[in-house]
N, CA, C and O of each residue as an XYZ file, in Angstrom:
904
protein
N      -5.475     15.107     -2.300
C      -4.815     14.106     -1.256
C      -5.762     14.299      0.253
O      -5.535     15.430      0.683
N      -6.624     13.629      1.057
C      -7.113     13.844      1.909
C      -6.854     12.248      2.925
O      -7.164     11.155      2.451
N      -6.325     12.382      4.164
C      -6.444     11.478      5.007
C      -6.995     11.460      6.372
O      -6.664     12.093      7.374
N      -8.127     10.379      6.125
C      -9.207     10.550      7.244
C      -8.723      9.079      8.185
O      -8.529      7.903      7.876
N      -8.668      9.721      9.230
C      -9.275      8.299     10.320
C     -10.510      8.446     10.605
O     -11.010      9.570     10.558
N     -11.187      7.429     10.929
C     -12.736      7.123     11.554
C     -12.283      6.392     12.445
O     -11.491      5.485     12.192
N     -12.879      6.772     14.114
C     -13.031      6.025     15.117
C     -12.011      5.096     15.095
O     -12.215      3.897     14.902
N     -10.863      5.609     15.293
C      -9.715      4.548     15.406
C      -9.292      4.557     16.595
O      -9.211      5.633     17.187
N      -8.981      3.541     17.117
C      -8.440      3.285     18.569
C      -7.495      2.494     18.434
O      -7.162      2.032     17.342
N      -6.820      2.179     19.754
C      -5.479      1.206     19.768
C      -5.277      0.619     21.494
O      -4.681      1.285     22.340
N      -5.848     -0.614     21.742
C      -5.701     -1.253     22.630
C      -4.287     -1.734     22.820
O      -3.428     -1.687     21.940
N      -4.066     -2.325     24.362
C      -2.943     -3.099     24.529
C      -3.313     -4.098     25.316
O      -4.241     -3.873     26.093
N      -2.670     -5.460     25.308
C      -2.860     -6.056     26.548
C      -2.029     -6.140     27.617
O      -0.814     -5.992     27.492
N      -2.633     -6.393     28.802
C      -1.233     -6.509     29.818
C      -2.173     -7.132     30.804
O      -3.393     -6.970     30.835
N      -1.247     -8.063     31.817
C      -1.654     -8.993     32.847
C      -1.995     -7.975     34.352
O      -2.824     -8.198     35.234
N      -1.304     -7.163     34.262
C      -1.898     -5.955     35.562
C      -2.679     -5.390     35.580
O      -3.084     -4.856     34.547
N      -3.372     -5.200     36.941
C      -4.730     -4.052     36.844
C      -5.797     -4.922     36.846
O      -5.795     -6.153     36.812
N      -6.809     -4.053     36.893
C      -8.261     -4.948     36.729
C      -8.807     -5.228     35.811
O      -9.896     -5.803     35.811
N      -8.049     -4.816     34.614
C      -8.178     -5.147     32.996
C      -7.403     -5.733     32.592
O      -6.285     -5.607     33.093
N      -7.588     -6.611     31.551
C      -6.564     -7.366     30.870
C      -6.205     -6.878     29.652
O      -5.732     -7.532     28.723
N      -6.555     -5.146     29.689
C      -6.371     -4.550     28.158
C      -6.232     -2.855     28.833
O      -6.496     -2.626     30.013
N      -5.836     -1.906     27.979
C      -5.689     -0.258     28.327
C      -5.804      0.263     27.169
O      -5.201     -0.385     26.313
N      -6.420      1.321     26.731
C      -6.332      2.035     25.819
C      -5.243      2.799     25.527
O      -5.397      3.871     26.112
N      -3.899      2.787     24.727
C      -3.145      3.652     23.907
C      -3.852      4.906     23.582
O      -3.548      6.028     23.989
N      -4.754      4.614     22.864
C      -5.227      5.706     22.170
C      -6.798      5.490     21.822
O      -7.318      4.699     21.036
N      -7.297      6.334     22.561
C      -9.000      6.297     22.666
C      -9.731      6.078     21.281
O      -9.073      6.263     20.257
N     -11.066      5.692     21.192
C     -11.299      6.289     19.421
C     -11.573      7.908     19.327
O     -12.016      8.570     20.265
N     -11.322      8.296     18.370
C     -10.959      9.122     17.837
C     -11.116      9.358     16.222
O     -11.220      8.366     15.500
N     -11.131     10.585     15.696
C     -11.271     10.800     14.158
C     -10.622     12.022     13.875
O     -10.519     12.877     14.754
N     -10.178     12.188     12.753
C      -9.233     13.105     12.215
C      -8.877     12.993     10.957
O      -8.345     12.036     10.395
N      -9.240     14.161     10.481
C      -8.815     14.780      8.931
C      -7.348     15.390      8.843
O      -6.837     16.219      9.597
N      -6.799     14.760      7.718
C      -5.367     15.744      7.596
C      -5.681     16.300      6.126
O      -5.694     15.457      5.229
N      -5.920     17.564      5.809
C      -5.976     17.758      4.625
C      -4.345     18.322      4.032
O      -3.257     18.653      4.502
N      -4.974     18.184      2.793
C      -3.482     18.771      1.960
C      -3.220     20.211      2.212
O      -4.014     21.020      2.693
N      -1.935     20.436      1.800
C      -1.606     21.884      2.149
C      -1.562     22.606      3.016
O      -1.726     23.824      2.945
N      -1.246     21.728      4.335
C      -1.562     22.065      5.744
C      -0.600     21.337      6.865
O      -0.365     20.129      6.841
N      -0.135     22.144      7.741
C       0.646     21.625      8.912
C      -0.133     21.442     10.278
O      -0.630     22.261     11.052
N      -0.060     20.171     10.283
C      -0.812     19.909     11.727
C       0.130     19.358     12.806
O       0.936     18.463     12.550
N       0.005     19.927     14.042
C       1.071     19.610     15.208
C       0.551     19.081     16.031
O      -0.522     19.637     16.267
N       0.779     18.034     16.807
C       0.024     17.237     17.907
C       0.904     17.381     19.202
O       1.983     16.788     19.207
N       0.572     18.043     20.187
C       1.508     18.221     21.513
C       1.222     17.380     22.021
O       0.207     16.808     21.622
N       1.867     16.902     23.042
C       1.775     15.998     24.260
C       3.412     15.495     24.963
O       4.541     15.460     24.475
N       2.911     15.186     26.191
C       4.222     14.431     27.170
C       4.497     13.087     26.493
O       3.755     12.575     25.654
N       5.347     12.706     26.830
C       5.887     11.592     26.472
C       4.774     10.541     27.109
O       4.329     10.745     28.238
N       4.383      9.493     26.378
C       3.553      8.177     27.136
C       2.217      8.977     26.789
O       1.339      8.399     27.429
N       1.708      9.920     26.154
C       0.165     10.619     25.777
C      -0.459      9.874     24.676
O      -1.616     10.152     24.359
N       0.270      8.848     23.991
C      -0.181      8.658     22.844
C      -0.390      8.839     21.575
O      -1.197      8.363     20.776
N       0.754      9.866     21.479
C       1.078     10.485     20.182
C       1.948      9.983     19.031
O       1.959     10.450     17.892
N       2.727      8.891     19.525
C       3.611      8.372     18.670
C       2.783      7.015     18.108
O       2.889      6.660     16.934
N       1.851      6.219     19.199
C       0.936      5.727     18.764
C      -0.238      5.481     17.680
O      -0.500      4.493     16.994
N      -0.943      6.958     17.803
C      -1.630      7.533     16.882
C      -0.782      7.740     15.441
O      -1.086      7.247     14.355
N       0.500      8.710     15.773
C       1.357      8.705     14.540
C       1.457      7.050     13.570
O       1.210      6.873     12.377
N       1.748      6.392     14.247
C       2.285      4.987     13.489
C       0.788      4.321     12.822
O       0.634      3.690     11.776
N      -0.051      4.662     13.688
C      -1.828      4.143     13.274
C      -1.749      4.957     11.833
O      -1.673      4.192     10.872
N      -1.751      6.094     11.569
C      -2.124      7.475     10.700
C      -1.013      6.910      9.517
O      -1.411      7.032      8.358
N      -0.008      6.460      9.659
C       0.944      6.407      8.399
C       1.132      5.110      8.082
O       1.980      4.853      7.228
N       0.432      4.109      8.662
C       0.711      2.853      7.942
C       1.037      1.709      8.558
O       0.885      0.536      8.218
N       1.551      2.255      9.604
C       2.791      0.981     10.393
C       2.183      0.149     11.258
O       2.390     -1.064     11.241
N       1.296      0.795     12.178
C       0.377      0.161     12.971
C      -1.338     -0.155     13.178
O      -2.227      0.441     13.785
N      -1.310     -1.019     12.603
C      -3.309     -1.345     12.351
C      -3.918     -0.900     13.947
O      -3.529     -1.367     15.018
N      -5.079      0.233     13.716
C      -5.741      0.416     14.365
C      -6.484     -0.859     15.089
O      -6.649     -1.850     14.377
N      -6.988     -0.918     16.571
C      -7.707     -2.161     17.190
C      -9.009     -1.825     16.827
O      -9.780     -2.567     17.435
N      -9.676     -0.939     16.016
C     -10.945     -0.545     15.696
C     -10.702      0.686     14.780
O      -9.611      1.257     14.799
N     -11.761      1.111     13.947
C     -11.608      2.030     13.078
C     -11.051      1.891     11.818
O     -10.397      0.938     11.393
N     -11.385      2.994     11.209
C     -10.206      2.683      9.675
C      -9.616      4.092      9.614
O     -10.046      5.137     10.102
N      -8.327      3.807      8.761
C      -7.738      4.968      8.014
C      -7.328      5.035      6.740
O      -6.458      4.339      6.217
N      -8.230      6.229      6.049
C      -8.538      6.038      4.857
C      -7.787      7.247      3.957
O      -7.913      8.446      4.203
N      -7.032      6.720      2.933
C      -6.194      7.708      2.130
C      -6.802      7.874      0.894
O      -7.039      6.765      0.414
N      -7.207      8.913      0.068
C      -8.010      9.060     -1.098
C      -9.246      7.964     -0.833
O      -9.640      7.178     -1.694
N      -9.671      8.043      0.244
C     -11.284      6.940      0.346
C     -10.944      5.400      0.437
O     -11.894      4.619      0.491
N      -9.751      4.948      0.456
C      -9.155      3.788      0.749
C      -8.983      3.306      1.836
O      -8.451      4.239      2.438
N      -9.083      2.262      2.715
C      -8.427      2.133      3.857
C      -7.035      1.506      3.771
O      -6.817      0.413      3.246
N      -6.215      2.206      4.270
C      -4.731      1.510      4.191
C      -4.526      0.307      4.569
O      -3.609     -0.378      4.116
N      -5.662     -0.235      5.770
C      -5.029     -1.621      6.206
C      -5.933     -2.646      5.681
O      -6.076     -3.771      6.158
N      -6.590     -2.115      4.559
C      -7.414     -3.382      3.688
C      -6.493     -3.754      2.545
O      -6.875     -4.610      1.747
N      -5.204     -3.127      2.391
C      -4.645     -3.550      1.296
C      -3.503     -4.791      2.058
O      -3.195     -4.807      3.250
N      -3.067     -5.669      1.094
C      -2.196     -6.747      1.751
C      -0.915     -5.865      2.038
O      -0.850     -4.649      1.857
N       0.068     -6.662      2.505
C       1.077     -6.407      3.197
C       2.377     -5.604      2.542
O       3.092     -4.637      2.804
N       2.209     -6.726      1.424
C       3.200     -6.135      0.375
C       2.739     -4.779     -0.364
O       3.535     -3.840     -0.321
N       1.699     -4.629     -0.938
C       0.855     -3.457     -1.354
C       0.943     -2.443     -0.614
O       1.248     -1.416     -1.220
N       0.804     -2.357      0.366
C       0.456     -1.194      1.563
C       2.300     -0.850      1.834
O       2.546      0.356      1.804
N       3.302     -1.597      2.035
C       4.495     -1.575      2.319
C       5.130     -0.421      1.013
O       5.936      0.492      1.194
N       4.379     -0.880     -0.465
C       4.787     -0.110     -1.456
C       4.043      1.008     -1.612
O       4.673      2.007     -1.961
N       3.043      1.102     -1.472
C       2.128      2.495     -0.958
C       2.860      3.415      0.307
O       3.088      4.610      0.117
N       3.105      2.945      1.227
C       3.898      3.855      2.100
C       5.105      4.389      1.278
O       5.202      5.584      0.996
N       6.017      3.460      0.906
C       7.618      3.974     -0.046
C       6.898      5.019     -0.956
O       7.559      6.053     -1.052
N       5.934      5.029     -1.525
C       5.569      6.021     -2.565
C       4.754      6.923     -2.535
O       4.505      7.593     -3.538
N       4.013      7.171     -1.039
C       3.049      8.014     -1.003
C       3.285      8.883      0.739
O       3.100     10.062      1.039
N       3.675      7.898      1.455
C       3.908      8.520      2.734
C       5.354      8.413      3.456
O       5.966      7.400      3.795
N       5.636      9.502      3.557
C       7.318      9.362      4.368
C       6.767      9.639      5.885
O       5.692     10.103      6.265
N       7.924      9.175      6.612
C       7.792      8.835      8.182
C       9.247      9.413      8.539
O      10.149      9.243      7.718
N       9.439      9.929      9.456
C      10.331     10.759     10.103
C      10.498      9.790     11.476
O       9.504      9.964     12.181
N      11.041      9.232     11.826
C      11.113      8.223     13.227
C      11.945      9.160     14.106
O      12.825      9.992     13.882
N      11.097      8.530     15.582
C      11.597      9.130     16.238
C      13.183      8.359     17.047
O      13.907      8.926     17.865
N      13.327      7.171     16.576
C      14.334      6.271     16.875
C      15.246      6.524     15.886
O      15.004      6.867     14.729
N      16.602      6.286     16.547
C      17.470      6.062     15.517
C      17.320      4.967     14.602
O      17.014      3.847     15.012
N      17.610      5.341     12.804
C      17.234      4.684     11.840
C      18.190      4.382     10.920
O      17.971      3.720      9.906
N      19.504      4.955     11.311
C      20.381      4.846      9.963
C      20.824      3.197      9.433
O      20.776      2.244     10.211
N      21.143      3.103      8.356
C      21.497      1.890      7.805
C      23.382      2.182      8.251
O      23.984      3.152      7.790
N      23.977      1.274      9.080
C      25.065      1.572      9.428
C      25.987      1.267      8.686
O      27.095      1.719      8.974
N      25.841      0.353      7.416
C      26.909     -0.033      6.300
C      26.554      0.705      5.290
O      27.095      0.426      4.220
N      25.594      1.805      5.311
C      25.440      2.433      3.836
C      26.239      4.328      4.583
O      26.253      4.855      5.696
N      26.722      4.695      3.299
C      26.996      6.051      3.870
C      25.511      7.125      4.106
O      24.355      6.745      3.916
N      25.881      8.361      4.510
C      24.637      9.262      4.486
C      23.964      9.185      3.284
O      22.772      8.879      3.314
N      24.637      9.459      1.987
C      23.922      9.770      1.103
C      23.084      8.485      0.180
O      22.172      8.453     -0.646
N      23.873      7.609      0.777
C      23.481      5.804      0.129
C      22.242      5.925      1.112
O      21.220      5.584      0.517
N      22.010      6.290      2.383
C      20.704      5.972      3.568
C      19.689      6.759      2.811
O      18.599      6.352      2.408
N      20.196      7.914      2.681
C      18.869      9.161      2.028
C      18.580      9.012      0.817
O      17.631      9.670      0.391
N      19.381      8.014     -0.197
C      18.763      7.285     -1.445
C      17.949      6.183     -1.382
O      17.143      5.838     -2.246
N      18.242      5.483     -0.044
C      17.758      3.911      0.157
C      16.226      3.925     -0.238
O      15.810      2.917     -0.809
N      15.510      4.763     -0.040
C      14.051      4.390      0.146
C      13.482      4.720     -1.525
O      12.345      4.508     -1.946
N      14.228      5.088     -2.014
C      14.044      5.294     -3.999
C      14.618      4.026     -4.312
O      14.156      3.531     -5.340
N      15.497      3.353     -3.721
C      15.946      2.204     -4.918
C      15.089      0.945     -4.565
O      15.021      0.078     -5.435
N      14.526      0.777     -3.564
C      13.720     -0.275     -2.860
C      12.762     -0.907     -4.172
O      12.602     -2.114     -4.355
N      12.304     -0.068     -4.835
C      11.110     -0.882     -5.749
C      11.772     -0.385     -7.224
O      10.971      0.012     -8.070
N      13.153     -0.396     -7.543
C      13.648     -0.370     -8.464
C      13.457      0.792     -9.334
O      13.550      0.705    -10.558
N      13.145      2.071     -8.604
C      12.806      3.521     -8.826
C      14.254      3.819     -9.283
O      15.235      3.223     -8.838
N      14.304      5.094    -10.494
C      15.561      5.946    -10.262
C      15.914      6.803     -8.987
O      15.018      7.511     -8.527
N      17.092      6.794     -8.410
C      17.158      7.461     -7.018
C      17.105      8.907     -7.405
O      17.646      9.219     -8.465
N      16.561      9.769     -6.728
C      16.619     11.255     -6.783
C      17.777     12.001     -6.510
O      17.568     12.954     -5.761
N      18.845     11.868     -6.861
C      20.307     12.029     -6.749
C      20.345     13.629     -6.337
O      20.776     13.934     -5.225
N      19.866     14.683     -7.292
C      19.736     15.848     -7.347
C      18.833     16.568     -6.217
O      19.220     17.584     -5.640
N      17.545     15.922     -5.947
C      16.860     16.145     -5.096
C      17.130     15.790     -3.654
O      16.560     16.185     -2.637
N      18.260     14.845     -3.828
C      18.913     14.315     -2.220
C      19.920     15.354     -1.787
O      20.017     15.800     -0.644
N      20.944     15.821     -3.232
C      21.737     16.628     -2.535
C      21.317     17.938     -2.033
O      21.838     18.478     -1.057
N      20.235     18.502     -2.814
C      19.391     19.914     -2.491
C      18.839     20.001     -0.984
O      18.761     21.041     -0.329
N      18.384     18.414     -0.457
C      17.943     18.663      1.323
C      18.953     18.264      2.189
O      18.855     18.340      3.414
N      20.213     17.712      1.412
C      21.625     17.735      2.154
C      21.957     18.911      2.238
O      22.192     19.175      3.418
N      22.149     20.075      1.343
C      22.219     21.298      1.359
C      21.285     21.998      2.266
O      21.868     22.643      3.137
N      20.089     22.042      2.296
C      19.189     22.659      3.264
C      19.653     22.522      4.629
O      20.011     23.419      5.392
N      19.590     21.104      4.855
C      19.941     20.596      6.133
C      21.470     20.543      6.872
O      21.686     20.104      8.002
N      22.408     21.069      5.997
C      23.799     21.345      6.411
C      24.504     20.015      6.197
O      25.511     19.957      6.902
N      24.318     18.966      5.485
C      24.809     17.528      5.777
C      25.469     17.159      4.474
O      25.765     15.989      4.229
N      25.721     18.240      3.559
C      26.400     17.781      2.213
C      27.659     17.650      2.572
O      28.241     16.760      1.951
N      28.332     18.254      3.404
C      29.761     17.844      3.420
C      30.020     16.712      3.689
O      31.103     16.298      3.273
N      29.167     15.796      4.458
C      28.736     14.787      5.121
C      28.421     13.484      4.173
O      28.461     12.381      4.717
N      28.084     13.576      2.662
C      27.678     12.559      2.023
C      28.329     11.644      2.175
O      27.634     10.857      2.818
N      29.544     11.089      1.933
C      30.319      9.947      2.032
C      30.883      9.199      3.470
O      31.405      8.122      3.756
N      30.430     10.503      4.235
C      30.555      9.474      6.050
C      29.581      8.464      6.389
O      28.411      8.411      6.009
N      30.163      7.713      7.107
C      29.576      6.575      7.626
C      28.271      7.227      8.713
O      28.425      8.376      9.125
N      27.123      6.508      9.098
C      26.462      6.767     10.382
C      27.365      7.193     11.529
O      27.178      8.275     12.085
N      28.255      6.439     11.865
C      28.953      6.438     13.091
C      29.849      7.676     13.419
O      30.179      8.180     14.493
N      30.114      7.975     12.180
C      30.699      9.334     12.031
C      30.024     10.672     12.407
O      30.715     11.668     12.625
N      28.893     10.694     12.472
C      27.890     11.352     12.836
C      26.794     12.042     14.165
O      25.954     11.332     14.719
N      26.938     13.066     14.409
C      26.480     13.642     15.815
C      24.751     13.174     15.655
O      24.107     12.942     14.632
N      24.349     13.149     17.041
C      23.165     13.085     17.176
C      21.946     14.009     15.966
O      21.036     13.518     15.297
N      22.288     15.093     16.038
C      21.744     15.912     15.253
C      21.821     15.881     13.634
O      21.018     16.180     12.750
N      23.209     15.362     13.643
C      23.460     15.233     11.772
C      22.814     13.643     11.604
O      22.861     13.357     10.407
N      22.376     12.804     12.206
C      21.419     11.548     11.897
C      19.908     12.075     11.791
O      19.105     11.771     10.909
N      19.677     13.007     12.978
C      17.880     13.069     12.823
C      17.936     13.872     11.622
O      17.021     13.587     10.849
N      18.934     15.048     11.094
C      18.816     15.858      9.837
C      18.943     14.756      8.765
O      18.377     14.961      7.692
N      19.653     13.565      8.952
C      19.988     12.552      7.629
C      18.482     11.922      7.357
O      18.042     11.669      6.236
N      17.850     11.739      8.479
C      16.617     11.004      8.511
C      15.675     11.590      7.853
O      15.094     11.037      6.920
N      15.410     12.787      8.264
C      14.890     14.005      7.948
C      14.569     13.765      6.444
O      13.501     13.344      6.000
N      16.014     14.208      5.523
C      16.186     14.206      4.482
C      15.881     13.080      3.660
O      15.753     13.212      2.443
N      15.760     12.013      4.223
C      15.598     10.385      3.736
C      13.853     10.427      3.355
O      13.322     10.086      2.298
N      13.227     10.945      4.552
C      12.146     10.941      4.742
C      11.271     11.458      3.438
O      10.429     10.849      2.777
N      11.787     12.831      3.308
C      11.283     14.062      2.518
C      11.817     13.809      0.868
O      11.147     14.246     -0.068
N      12.820     13.216      0.701
C      13.415     13.118     -0.733
C      12.466     12.560     -1.794
O      12.482     12.823     -2.997
N      11.550     11.659     -1.068
C      10.540     10.910     -1.836
C       9.303     11.563     -2.585
O       8.492     11.028     -3.340
N       9.401     12.914     -2.143
C       8.203     13.701     -2.010
C       6.909     12.941     -1.756
O       6.032     12.868     -2.618
N       6.819     12.447     -0.707
C       5.784     11.738      0.272
C       4.299     12.881     -0.292
O       4.328     14.103     -0.443
N       3.279     12.051     -0.468
C       2.065     13.239     -0.666
C       1.947     13.806      0.774
O       1.709     15.005      0.915
N       2.149     12.756      2.164
C       2.040     13.558      3.505
C       3.152     12.773      4.280
O       3.361     11.570      4.125
N       3.748     13.485      5.020
C       4.870     13.649      5.775
C       4.273     13.315      7.230
O       3.260     13.875      7.649
N       4.873     12.509      7.845
C       4.961     12.285      9.314
C       6.315     12.496      9.866
O       7.372     12.178      9.321
N       6.132     13.169     11.209
C       7.181     13.518     11.776
C       7.304     13.135     13.326
O       6.609     13.765     14.123
N       7.927     12.400     13.660
C       8.035     11.866     15.125
C       9.071     12.539     15.957
O      10.104     11.914     16.198
N       8.895     13.867     16.470
C       9.771     14.446     17.686
C      11.294     14.704     16.557
O      12.386     14.209     16.835
N      11.054     15.526     15.356
C      11.774     15.644     14.199
C      12.996     16.678     14.679
O      14.034     16.909     14.059
N      12.553     17.265     16.031
C      13.944     18.184     16.171
C      14.586     17.822     17.762
O      15.305     18.620     18.363
N      14.268     16.760     18.196
C      14.540     16.148     19.435
C      15.984     16.063     19.571
O      16.425     16.036     20.720
N      16.816     16.015     18.568
C      18.352     16.015     18.884
C      18.753     17.519     18.217
O      19.865     17.660     17.706
N      17.951     18.442     18.246
C      18.759     19.577     17.096
C      18.640     20.924     18.467
O      17.849     21.138     19.385
N      19.852     21.567     17.969
C      19.997     22.712     18.369
C      18.785     23.737     17.830
O      17.943     23.477     16.970
N      18.977     25.202     18.728
C      17.997     26.036     18.248
C      17.938     26.456     17.004
O      16.856     26.504     16.419
N      19.081     26.818     16.426
C      19.318     26.964     14.745
C      18.567     26.191     14.052
O      17.640     26.472     13.292
N      19.189     24.794     14.470
C      18.727     23.900     13.381
C      17.482     23.145     13.602
O      17.247     22.195     12.855
N      16.495     23.517     14.722
C      15.603     23.657     15.221
C      14.628     24.295     14.212
O      13.944     23.586     13.474
N      14.578     25.487     14.189
C      14.245     26.331     13.336
C      14.046     26.173     11.823
O      13.117     26.353     11.036
N      15.531     25.689     11.745
C      15.536     25.450     10.201
C      14.578     23.949      9.630
O      14.272     23.721      8.460
N      14.369     23.391     10.407
C      13.934     22.224     10.020
C      12.431     22.195     10.163
O      11.756     21.795      9.215
N      11.818     22.624     11.374
C      10.509     23.295     11.336
C      10.069     24.261      9.917
O       9.046     24.033      9.271
N      10.740     25.018      9.690
C      10.620     26.028      8.621
C      10.557     25.393      7.510
O       9.922     25.958      6.620
N      11.239     23.908      7.168
C      11.271     23.381      5.795
C      10.531     22.421      5.988
O      10.386     21.673      5.021
N       9.861     22.107      7.154
C       8.431     21.014      6.938
C       7.359     22.096      6.548
O       6.599     22.047      5.581
N       7.448     23.026      7.443
C       6.148     24.068      6.904
C       6.254     24.475      5.476
O       5.246     24.454      4.769
N       7.024     24.722      5.162
C       7.038     25.299      3.608
C       6.651     23.672      2.789
O       5.780     23.618      1.921
N       7.222     22.779      3.106
C       7.092     21.459      2.545
C       5.286     21.205      2.451
O       4.688     20.677      1.513
N       4.651     21.792      3.800
C       3.096     21.057      3.681
C       2.492     22.111      3.438
O       1.465     22.297      4.091
N       2.941     23.254      2.340
C       2.243     24.110      1.673
C       2.373     24.144      0.338
O       2.181     25.075     -0.445
N       2.807     22.757      0.108
C       3.367     22.727     -1.363
C       2.085     21.964     -2.066
O       1.462     21.102     -1.447
N       1.722     22.380     -3.503
C       0.518     21.632     -3.698
C       0.322     20.207     -3.753
O       1.060     19.447     -4.379
N      -0.853     19.803     -2.977
C      -1.451     18.323     -2.052
C      -0.583     18.010     -1.442
O      -0.631     16.798     -1.236
N       0.416     18.569     -0.920
C       1.225     17.970      0.206
C       0.840     18.552      1.578
O       0.385     19.680      1.766
N       1.116     17.518      2.601
C       0.573     17.846      4.045
C       1.977     17.165      4.987
O       2.884     16.390      4.683
N       1.602     17.906      6.261
C       2.775     17.499      7.538
C       1.828     17.358      8.566
O       0.853     18.076      8.785
N       2.263     16.222      9.259
C       1.809     15.868     10.832
C       2.810     15.868     11.918
O       3.241     14.723     12.058
N       3.231     16.523     12.562
C       4.194     16.452     13.366
C       3.621     16.417     15.174
O       2.837     17.091     15.843
N       4.441     15.340     15.405
C       4.097     15.215     17.106
C       5.445     15.480     17.996
O       6.577     15.029     17.824
N       5.026     16.223     18.846
C       5.987     16.804     19.445
C       5.963     17.357     21.109
O       4.856     17.781     21.441
N       6.583     17.386     21.737
C       6.534     17.931     22.724
C       7.129     19.519     23.162
O       6.816     20.231     24.115
N       7.773     19.664     22.432
C       8.450     21.217     22.020
C       7.628     22.125     21.542
O       6.984     21.990     20.501
N       7.604     23.271     22.411
C       6.572     24.401     21.896
C       6.919     25.115     20.891
O       6.172     25.964     20.405
N       8.142     24.849     20.440
C       9.108     25.510     19.334
C       8.045     25.187     17.725
O       8.114     25.915     16.735
N       7.403     24.317     17.802
C       6.433     23.854     16.668
C       5.213     24.687     16.575
O       4.673     24.881     15.486
N       4.752     25.193     17.701
C       3.246     25.560     17.981
C       3.280     27.058     16.652
O       2.218     27.372     16.114
N       4.388     27.691     16.357
C       4.012     28.697     15.610
C       4.240     28.181     14.131
O       3.762     28.957     13.303
N       4.570     27.578     13.843
C       4.489     26.561     12.177
C       3.448     25.498     12.097
O       3.394     24.633     11.223
N       2.399     25.692     13.375
C       0.979     24.936     13.117
C      -0.131     25.659     12.532
O      -0.624     26.672     13.027
N      -0.548     25.040     11.341
C      -1.738     25.458     10.845
C      -2.773     24.999     11.715
O      -3.331     25.996     12.174
N      -3.255     24.013     12.128
C      -3.682     23.152     13.211
C      -3.183     22.791     14.398
O      -1.990     22.493     14.362
N      -3.539     22.744     15.101
C      -2.870     22.414     16.813
C      -3.949     21.831     17.698
O      -5.012     22.207     18.193
N      -3.323     20.924     17.678
C      -3.941     19.741     19.031
C      -3.004     19.144     20.142
O      -1.778     19.036     20.163
N      -3.851     18.832     20.950
C      -2.926     18.327     22.362
C      -3.774     16.459     22.683
O      -4.924     16.026     22.617
N      -2.305     15.814     23.052
C      -3.153     14.410     23.383
C      -2.547     14.455     24.868
O      -1.476     14.922     25.257
N      -3.458     13.895     25.486
C      -3.517     13.835     26.748
C      -4.425     12.430     27.362
O      -5.640     12.281     27.493
N      -3.458     11.652     27.616
C      -3.666     10.201     28.143
C      -4.433      9.768     27.240
O      -5.587      9.465     27.544
N      -3.933      9.626     25.803
C      -4.887      8.754     24.578
C      -5.843      9.166     24.251
O      -6.657      8.501     23.611
N      -6.034     10.481     24.625
C      -7.232     11.595     24.387
C      -6.729     12.749     23.414
O      -5.841     13.505     23.810
N      -7.258     12.888     22.201
C      -7.016     14.209     21.341
C      -7.820     15.502     21.478
O      -8.900     15.519     20.888
N      -7.521     16.396     22.045
C      -8.058     17.734     22.258
C      -7.627     18.558     21.071
O      -6.485     18.398     20.641
N      -8.460     19.448     20.490
C      -8.199     20.708     19.430
C      -7.591     21.968     20.406
O      -7.949     22.140     21.571
N      -6.863     22.587     19.877
C      -6.612     23.740     20.347
C      -6.837     24.773     19.710
O      -7.001     24.526     18.515
N      -6.919     25.802     19.959
C      -7.045     27.278     19.012
C      -5.613     27.385     18.945
O      -4.792     27.039     19.794
N      -5.393     28.002     17.628
C      -3.700     28.350     17.684
C      -3.386     29.895     17.289
O      -2.226     30.307     17.280
């Protein structure tokens, strides 16, 4: 599995200023190879999340292509792309994403049930134990702390065994101990056969887990030596 972005960019329209649009992400190209942990650093508002959303099939670029195994993600019809994402792409969103009417275990297993597949209950249990939330399996999201909700979201994204895992500020709500635990788990996942992880963050703790390190500044991406 290889994900390639070819000259992708994203513009947004606005009425203020001298132009009626602005670049959130300037034209850029990148490859995300298998068995690699890629970390993208940058301040809030630098374009990191916009880039992640384009690479993960959530937000169509204004220009350019995102190719996975040689096929443009955005050439697929919406239903086909949704299923493809469900089966092969995992996303850990920055924002809260729990379904409030489901338990922790049900939230984690939900993606596996969307297309009639057998939910990976044993795998879910293993990841809940890894992130120390197994005792909360029957709890409701309203009963969880911000850090527990974050670890639940990570388990939900990873339990489907995606080919590529995108993580948007995955340690933002975590203490130092759980930050290390999550980053270590993501790094280990990236080095499984034919898997890859792409992390966007502003936290320096992620740097030591990066095989490749990039920085985003004002919508432009720069590669750094790690």
